LUMDO-542170 format. One line per 3 residues: number of its first residue (from 1); their letters; for each residue y, z, x of C-alpha. Coordinates in steps of 0.1 Angstrom, whole numbers. Each point is the difference from the previous one (the first is absolute). Layout:
NUM) a) Y,Z,X | ...;
***
This chain:
1) mkp) -72,-154,336 | 9,-37,-3 | -9,-15,-34;
4) tll) -31,-22,1 | -27,-15,-22 | -22,29,-10;
7) stl) -37,0,2 | -10,24,-29 | -35,-7,-12;
10) csl) -19,16,29 | -12,27,-23 | 10,-12,-35;
13) sla) -25,18,-22 | 5,-16,-35 | -25,26,-14;
16) att) 19,30,16 | 24,21,-19 | 29,23,11;
19) aga) 21,27,-16 | 8,6,-36 | -20,-11,-30;
22) laa) -21,-24,20 | -12,26,25 | -6,26,-27;
25) taa) -27,-23,-15 | -15,-12,32 | -33,19,-5;
28) apa) -7,-13,-35 | -38,-5,0 | -4,-28,-24;
31) dsg) 6,-37,9 | 23,-22,-20 | -17,-27,-21;
34) pqa) -5,-34,16 | 31,-17,-15 | 23,30,8;
37) aqa) -14,2,36 | 6,-37,5 | 35,3,-14;
40) vdq) 9,28,24 | -13,-20,30 | 19,-31,-12;
43) akg) 32,20,-6 | -1,15,35 | -6,-35,15;
46) dtl) 27,-16,-20 | 25,26,10 | -9,-5,37;
49) rad) 10,-37,-7 | 32,13,-16 | -11,-15,-33;
52) mps) 8,28,-26 | -3,-22,-31 | -36,-8,8;
55) alk) -8,37,9 | 14,12,-34 | -18,-28,-19;
58) alk) -33,12,15 | 5,36,-8 | 11,-7,-37;
61) aap) -30,-24,-5 | -27,26,7 | -11,24,-28;
64) vaq) 19,32,4 | -31,21,-9 | -18,-14,32;
67) fna) 24,17,24 | -12,32,16 | 26,27,5;
70) kda) 10,-11,35 | 4,-37,-10 | 17,9,-32;
73) afr) 27,19,20 | 4,-30,22 | 3,-22,-30;
76) scm) 25,23,-16 | 21,2,30 | 1,-38,6;
79) ler) 9,-7,-36 | 27,28,0 | 15,-12,33;
82) hdr) -2,-37,-3 | -4,-10,-37 | 36,7,-11;
85) sga) 32,-18,-4 | 20,19,25 | -7,17,34;
88) pap) -14,34,-3 | 15,32,16 | -5,1,38;
91) vep) -33,16,12 | 9,27,25 | -22,22,22;
94) dgg) -11,34,-13 | 30,23,3 | 25,-29,-4;
97) lsd) 26,-11,26 | 31,20,9 | 16,-28,21;
100) pmv) 20,-23,-23 | -1,-29,24 | -38,1,3;
103) ral) -4,4,-38 | 22,-31,-5 | -18,-20,26;
106) las) -34,8,-17 | 14,-9,-34 | 13,-33,12;
109) yqr) -33,-10,14 | -20,11,-30 | 23,-20,-24;
112) yww) -4,-30,23 | -38,4,1 | -2,5,-37;
115) rsl) 19,-33,-7 | -18,-19,27 | -34,9,-11;
118) rdv) 5,-10,-36 | 17,-34,5 | -2,-22,31;
121) svr) 29,-21,-12 | 24,29,4 | -9,10,35;
124) paa) 28,-19,18 | 26,17,-22 | -18,33,3;
127) ekq) 0,-2,38 | 37,-9,0 | 8,31,-21;
130) lkt) -22,22,22 | 19,-10,31 | 33,6,-17;
133) ela) -10,35,-11 | -13,8,34 | 31,-11,18;
136) gll) 20,21,-25 | -18,31,11 | 15,-5,34;
139) gea) 34,-10,-13 | -4,-36,11 | 4,-33,-17;
142) ppa) -31,-19,-9 | -18,-15,30 | 2,-37,8;
145) ege) -28,-24,-11 | -32,1,21 | -25,24,13;
148) eaf) 18,8,33 | 30,14,-19 | -23,21,-22;
151) dal) -20,12,30 | 33,12,16 | 9,19,-32;
154) ner) -35,16,0 | 5,11,36 | 32,18,-11;
157) lda) -17,15,-29 | -29,12,22 | 26,17,23;
160) elg) 17,17,-29 | -33,12,-15 | -10,14,34;
163) krg) 31,22,0 | -12,14,-32 | -35,8,13;
166) vha) -18,-29,-17 | -23,-24,18 | 1,-36,-13;
169) qlg) -17,-33,1 | 20,-29,-15 | -11,-36,-2;
172) rtp) -21,-22,-22 | -36,5,-11 | -4,-35,-14;
175) ply) 12,-9,-25 | 24,28,-5 | 24,20,21;
178) dll) -14,35,6 | 11,36,5 | -21,26,18;
181) lwr) 16,34,4 | -15,32,14 | 12,33,14;
184) aqe) -27,11,25 | -23,-16,25 | -24,10,29;
187) qrd) -7,-22,30 | -35,-5,14 | -11,-24,27;
190) yvv) -34,-20,0 | -19,-27,18 | -16,-21,-27;
193) dlp) -31,-22,6 | 5,-34,-16 | -27,-28,-5;
196) gga) -7,-19,32 | 3,30,23 | 38,3,0;
199) rqp) 14,35,2 | 34,4,-15 | 22,30,8;
202) vrv) 20,8,-31 | 24,28,-11 | -5,12,-35;
205) flm) 26,18,-22 | -15,20,-28 | 25,0,-29;
208) ddw) 5,28,-25 | 24,13,-27 | 6,-33,-17;
211) isr) 31,-12,-19 | -10,-36,-6 | -34,-17,7;
214) gwi) 12,-35,-7 | -2,-26,-28 | -38,-2,-3;
217) hyg) -2,38,-4 | 28,-1,-26 | -13,-31,-18;
220) icg) -36,14,-3 | 10,34,-12 | -12,17,32;
223) agg) -36,-13,-3 | 3,-16,35 | 26,-10,25;
226) agg) 9,-1,36 | -25,16,23 | 19,-9,31;
229) wan) 15,-28,21 | 6,-10,36 | 33,-8,18;
232) adg) 13,1,36 | 1,39,-1 | -38,2,-8;
235) vfa) -21,6,-31 | 13,19,-30 | -26,18,-24;
238) vra) 3,17,-32 | -18,33,9 | -10,8,-36;
241) nyg) -21,-31,-2 | -24,10,28 | -13,36,-6;
244) dlq) -9,16,33 | 7,-31,21 | -37,-2,10;
247) ged) -13,-25,-26 | -8,-36,3 | 30,-9,-23;
250) yrv) 23,15,27 | -19,-13,30 | -5,-35,-13;
253) sll) 23,-7,-29 | 30,16,16 | -5,1,38;
256) ghe) -20,-31,3 | 20,-21,-25 | 34,11,12;
259) sqh) -9,-1,38 | -10,-37,-5 | 35,-5,-16;
262) yad) 16,18,28 | -19,-21,27 | 6,-32,-19;
265) qqr) 37,7,-5 | 4,6,38 | -18,-32,8;
268) wpd) 11,-23,-27 | 33,15,-14 | 6,-29,-24;
271) mps) -34,1,-17 | 3,-4,-38 | -7,31,-21;
274) wql) -31,-14,-16 | -15,-8,34 | 6,35,12;
277) eyr) -18,13,-31 | -28,-25,5 | -8,11,34;
280) akl) 3,37,-7 | -22,-1,-31 | -26,-19,22;
283) vel) 1,31,23 | -6,23,-29 | -30,-20,-12;
286) aqa) -14,-3,36 | 1,38,4 | -6,15,-35;
289) dqt) -33,17,-7 | 2,28,-25 | 31,-15,-16;
292) rdt) -12,-36,0 | -7,-3,-38 | 33,17,-9;
295) llg) 18,-23,24 | -16,-32,-14 | 7,12,-34;
298) kfy) 37,2,7 | -1,-35,15 | -18,-15,-30;
301) rsr) 23,17,-25 | 31,-15,14 | -1,-36,11;
304) ddn) 27,-27,-2 | 7,-36,11 | 36,6,9;
307) pdh) 7,8,36 | 33,17,-11 | -23,27,-13;
310) php) -14,9,34 | -25,27,-10 | -19,-17,-29;
313) ysn) 3,-34,18 | -15,14,32 | -28,19,-21;
316) krv) -11,-34,-13 | 1,-17,34 | -20,28,16;
319) lsd) -27,0,-26 | -3,-38,0 | 0,-3,38;
322) vat) -25,28,6 | -23,-15,-26 | 1,-34,15;
325) qlg) -6,15,35 | -32,15,-15 | -11,-34,-13;
328) lga) 6,11,-37 | 22,-16,-26 | 37,8,2;
331) dad) -3,19,-33 | -31,20,10 | 2,38,-5;
334) lrm) 0,16,34 | -10,33,-16 | -35,-15,-4;
337) adp) -2,-11,36 | -15,19,29 | 27,25,12;
340) aav) -6,-5,37 | 1,-38,-4 | 34,4,-19;
343) rra) 14,21,28 | -11,-25,27 | 13,-30,-20;
346) aae) 35,16,-5 | 2,7,37 | -10,-36,8;
349) vla) 26,-14,-24 | 27,22,15 | -10,-11,35;
352) edt) 0,-37,-10 | 35,4,-16 | 11,14,34;
355) rrr) -14,-28,19 | 16,-25,-23 | 34,16,4;
358) ead) -3,-1,38 | -13,-37,0 | 29,-10,-23;
361) ghg) 24,12,26 | 10,33,-16 | -10,18,31;
364) aap) 11,35,8 | 36,9,-5 | 16,24,24;
367) aka) -7,35,-14 | 30,17,-15 | 9,33,14;
370) kaa) -13,28,-23 | 31,17,-13 | 2,37,-3;
373) psr) 2,12,-36 | 35,1,-12 | -4,36,-13;
***
């Protein structure tokens, strides 16, 4: 698959946990104290903004005794992984990796993520080092400057990984370069109802047997991460995030969100990442019922004024614009508003955004042919 900007927040559950110590304590009955709970939320939001110093500061400031077992495990992992002078040992999937090239690729990305999360000033040098190491895995000289040369390198890496039975998605999940690697997937076809009456055919690939879930998953110690993304091949979904594939989280936060991405990318292929997220999150808010409070909670926990952080930036824009559409203050808490009114307002904001795009001359771009999956 051709490298692309990735859309990874469709199902980011900042309260969710995965394997290892975090999952082992997921059923802890007692809540953390207020300062600890706030610190955990802040640390997850800061990590999503690629700001590890702030995340660690928040976790250190809260009284240790206030953390319940689950949050204490999260805090311990975050401090052990990120509060150190040198990069930790690579985190590999259960059972390890037998392929030296795949192991080296994973280690290169994790070193890059570790450096880039802790110090924004070193990111240019870290990116250059990453590109040099990736080229070396193919026996090549470092790529030329610019994204086109790196995209071409990623295409060659993708082809090599395919020969080794590994699916890959390589590109940038702003602000960092990302690495998604998995070994199994199942294809399903859907027709998804979007706000305004549109019916979007979409092909979904359900991914399993993970090697790397990306920089957010790594940075946040597995307590959240990519739920899926859309590209020219279709919609890609992390199967483990969605249970029996019948719940609203799958139907709305995956199928609805990513189908809107897919439709928008076909119509407006140059749409900036934050605008893609803004429109897809409006779809979620227009359709969510049982998951509404959880969805809004995620939006409120992670907000930002920087469009280079597309997920938290779009969260803030969605909350403000829907509140304004309801005649409320931009900082009103939508969790206190009438759920049906919030759904209508989100659909209206999305429809108005579409009308504005059309009136501004964006129009409909010729649809790209839907490419068959590369493997």
